[in-house]
C-alpha positions as CSV (number, residue, x, y, z in Angstrom):
1,X,69.5,16.6,226.5
2,X,70.8,19.9,225.2
3,X,71.7,20.2,221.5
4,X,74.7,22.3,220.7
5,X,74.6,24.0,217.4
6,X,77.5,25.5,215.5
7,X,75.4,27.9,213.5
8,X,74.0,31.3,214.4
9,X,70.5,31.2,215.9
10,X,69.6,34.4,214.1
11,X,70.6,32.7,210.8
12,X,68.3,29.8,211.7
13,X,65.4,32.2,212.5
14,X,65.9,34.0,209.2
15,X,65.8,30.8,207.2
16,X,62.7,29.6,209.1
17,X,61.0,32.8,208.4
18,X,62.0,32.8,204.8
19,X,60.7,29.2,204.3
20,X,57.4,29.8,206.1
21,X,56.9,33.1,204.4
22,X,56.9,31.0,201.2
23,X,54.5,28.5,202.7
24,X,52.0,31.4,203.3
25,X,52.5,33.2,200.1
26,X,53.3,30.3,197.6
27,X,51.8,27.1,199.0
28,X,52.3,25.4,195.6
29,X,56.1,26.0,195.8
30,X,58.8,23.4,196.0
31,X,59.4,22.3,199.6
32,X,60.9,19.3,201.5
33,X,57.5,18.6,202.9
34,X,54.0,18.0,201.6
35,X,51.3,20.6,202.2
36,X,47.6,21.1,201.8
37,X,44.2,19.3,202.1
38,X,45.2,15.9,200.8
39,X,47.9,15.7,203.5
40,X,45.5,16.9,206.2
41,X,42.9,14.3,205.3
42,X,45.5,11.5,205.1
43,X,46.8,12.5,208.6
44,X,43.3,12.2,210.0
45,X,41.6,15.6,209.8
46,X,37.8,15.2,209.2
47,X,36.8,16.5,205.8
48,X,33.7,18.1,207.4
49,X,35.9,20.2,209.7
50,X,38.1,21.3,206.8
51,X,35.0,22.3,204.8
52,X,34.1,24.7,207.6
53,X,37.3,26.7,207.7
54,X,39.0,29.0,205.1
55,X,40.4,26.9,202.2
56,X,43.4,29.2,202.0
57,X,44.5,28.2,205.5
58,X,44.1,24.5,204.5
59,X,46.3,25.0,201.4
60,X,49.1,26.3,203.5
61,X,48.9,23.5,206.1
62,X,52.3,22.1,206.7
63,X,51.7,20.0,209.7
64,X,53.1,16.5,210.4
65,X,50.2,14.8,212.3
66,X,46.7,15.0,213.7
67,X,47.3,15.9,217.3
68,X,43.9,17.5,217.7
69,X,42.5,14.0,218.0
70,X,44.6,13.6,221.1
71,X,43.8,17.1,222.4
72,X,40.0,16.3,222.6
73,X,39.2,20.1,222.8
74,X,35.8,20.6,224.6
75,X,33.3,23.4,224.3
76,X,34.3,26.5,226.2
77,X,38.0,25.6,226.6
78,X,40.9,28.0,225.9
79,X,43.6,26.8,223.5
80,X,47.1,28.1,222.7
81,X,48.5,27.1,219.3
82,X,52.3,27.4,219.2
83,X,53.5,28.2,215.7
84,X,50.0,28.7,214.3
85,X,51.1,29.5,210.7
86,X,48.3,30.3,208.3
87,X,45.7,29.2,210.8
88,X,44.4,25.8,209.9
89,X,44.8,24.1,213.3
90,X,43.7,27.2,215.2
91,X,40.5,27.4,213.0
92,X,39.8,23.7,213.6
93,X,40.4,24.2,217.3
94,X,38.0,27.1,217.3
95,X,35.3,24.8,215.9
96,X,35.8,22.5,218.9
97,X,36.1,25.2,221.5
98,X,32.9,26.9,220.3
99,X,31.6,30.4,220.9
100,X,32.3,30.1,224.6
101,X,35.9,29.1,224.0
102,X,39.0,31.0,222.9
103,X,42.0,30.1,220.7
104,X,45.3,32.1,220.7
105,X,47.6,31.5,217.7
106,X,51.2,32.4,218.3
107,X,53.6,32.8,215.3
108,X,56.9,34.7,214.7
109,X,56.5,35.0,210.9
110,X,54.6,38.1,209.9
111,X,53.3,36.8,206.6
112,X,51.9,33.7,208.1
113,X,50.2,35.6,210.9
114,X,48.9,38.3,208.5
115,X,47.3,35.6,206.3
116,X,45.6,33.9,209.2
117,X,44.3,37.3,210.5
118,X,43.0,38.2,207.1
119,X,41.1,35.0,206.8
120,X,39.8,35.3,210.4
121,X,38.5,38.8,209.7
122,X,37.0,37.8,206.3
123,X,35.1,34.8,207.8
124,X,34.0,36.7,210.9
125,X,35.6,34.2,213.3
126,X,35.4,35.8,216.7
127,X,36.9,33.2,219.1
128,X,40.4,33.3,217.6
129,X,43.2,35.8,218.2
130,X,46.6,35.9,216.6
131,X,49.6,37.2,218.4
132,X,53.2,37.9,217.3
133,X,55.6,35.9,219.4
134,X,58.1,33.1,219.8
135,X,57.0,29.7,221.1
136,X,59.7,30.0,223.8
137,X,58.3,33.3,225.0
138,X,54.5,33.6,224.6
139,X,52.9,36.9,225.4
140,X,50.1,35.4,227.6
141,X,49.7,35.0,231.4
142,X,50.4,31.9,233.4
143,X,47.6,29.4,233.4
144,X,45.9,30.8,230.4
145,X,45.2,27.5,228.6
146,X,43.2,24.3,229.0
147,X,45.1,23.0,226.0
148,X,48.4,23.8,224.3
149,X,48.8,22.5,220.8
150,X,51.6,22.5,218.2
151,X,52.2,20.8,214.9
152,X,55.6,20.4,213.3
153,X,57.1,23.4,214.9
154,X,59.0,22.5,218.1
155,X,61.7,20.7,216.0
156,X,62.6,24.1,214.7
157,X,63.4,25.4,218.2
158,X,67.0,25.2,219.4
159,X,66.1,25.1,223.1
160,X,63.2,22.6,223.2
161,X,63.3,22.5,227.0
162,X,62.5,26.2,227.1
163,X,59.5,25.5,224.8
164,X,58.1,22.8,227.0
165,X,58.6,24.9,230.1
166,X,56.7,27.7,228.4
167,X,53.9,25.2,227.5
168,X,53.8,24.1,231.1
169,X,53.6,27.7,232.3
170,X,50.7,28.4,230.0
171,X,48.7,25.4,231.1
172,X,46.3,25.3,234.0
173,X,46.6,22.4,236.4
174,X,45.1,19.3,234.7
175,X,45.7,21.0,231.3
176,X,46.9,19.1,228.2
177,X,49.7,19.5,225.8
178,X,48.9,17.8,222.4
179,X,51.6,18.0,219.7
180,X,52.7,16.4,216.5
181,X,56.4,16.7,215.6
182,X,59.5,15.2,214.0
183,X,61.8,13.0,216.0
184,X,64.5,10.5,215.2
185,X,65.3,6.9,216.3
186,X,69.0,7.8,216.7
187,X,71.0,11.0,217.4
188,X,71.6,13.0,214.3
189,X,75.3,13.7,213.4
190,X,76.8,17.1,213.5
191,X,76.8,17.4,209.8
192,X,73.0,17.6,210.0
193,X,72.4,19.3,213.3
194,X,74.8,22.1,212.5
195,X,73.2,22.8,209.1
196,X,70.7,25.6,209.5
197,X,69.0,24.8,206.1
198,X,68.2,21.3,207.3
199,X,66.9,22.7,210.6
200,X,64.6,25.0,208.6
201,X,63.4,22.0,206.6
202,X,62.2,20.3,209.8
203,X,65.1,17.7,209.8
204,X,68.2,19.1,211.5
205,X,66.5,20.0,214.7
206,X,64.6,16.7,215.2
207,X,65.4,15.3,218.7
208,X,66.0,11.7,219.5
209,X,62.6,10.2,220.5
210,X,63.5,9.2,224.1
211,X,65.2,12.6,224.7
212,X,62.1,14.4,223.3
213,X,59.9,12.6,225.9
214,X,62.4,13.2,228.7
215,X,62.5,16.9,227.9
216,X,58.7,17.2,228.1
217,X,58.7,15.4,231.4
218,X,61.5,17.5,232.8
219,X,59.3,20.5,232.2
220,X,56.8,19.1,234.7
221,X,54.4,17.4,232.3
222,X,53.5,13.8,232.2
223,X,53.4,12.0,228.8
224,X,50.3,9.8,228.7
225,X,50.1,8.7,225.1
226,X,52.4,8.6,222.0
227,X,51.5,7.4,218.5
228,X,53.5,7.2,215.3
229,X,52.2,8.9,212.2
230,X,53.3,6.6,209.3
231,X,51.0,8.5,207.0
232,X,53.5,11.4,207.1
233,X,56.4,11.2,204.7
234,X,59.0,13.7,203.4
235,X,59.0,14.3,199.7
236,X,62.5,15.6,198.8
237,X,65.2,13.1,198.1
238,X,67.5,14.5,200.8
239,X,64.8,14.4,203.5
240,X,63.8,10.9,202.5
241,X,67.4,9.8,202.8
242,X,67.7,11.2,206.3
243,X,64.4,9.5,207.2
244,X,65.8,6.1,206.1
245,X,69.2,6.5,207.6
246,X,68.3,8.0,211.0
247,X,64.7,7.0,211.5
248,X,63.4,10.6,211.1
249,X,59.6,10.3,211.6
250,X,56.5,12.0,212.8
251,X,54.9,11.3,216.1
252,X,52.0,12.7,218.1
253,X,52.1,13.0,221.9
254,X,49.7,13.9,224.7
255,X,51.0,15.1,228.0
256,X,49.1,16.5,231.0
257,X,50.1,19.0,233.7
258,X,49.6,17.3,237.1
């Protein structure tokens, strides 16, 4: 299903960049969503893994689930992280991929990418590379990845079908897409979907759950597992209200490329 929006896509991009610039530079700021290590551990990230990656990446973690458990990244695999932010998921993925593997982090926000790159350089992490790009148009060749991951980012995209087609393009045959994202039980009304501020806050762009799955499968991927993430909750009053009224929630999905 295609979502029609009445706001300017450039306005949305600007607001998303502004919000996630703040996530990188001021992780203790006031957001609609929780951030940091306590959230990561509650979602299921292993403390031992978090201890092995830069603490500054963990403090700017703004994910919505623990999709890496579904990804089951093996030693030597190549991973593409769509919307890699300050690098927490890509750094954890790099632990799993090992020295023979590679992780590419893709992000459009300069400040997020710069922070991740600074931490990568400081820690001497050699199997991660950060690239400037949009999740709808990734600057990597077809069939690059064994695994594509994304955490709380695809809801920000206006054209989700294009994102999933891009993920399918990046994957090798038999490759896996593992994501955590925000969905809804019912279709959101236009007062929410046409509000770019609510899109930037990870609410307005949330797709209806069945439509979300259908869009993944229309891209040529097969959904093989889906789990709810009740450990994830919004913290602002407006976001909590939307969650109660429309069933806005976090889910994790695993899909494969036949």
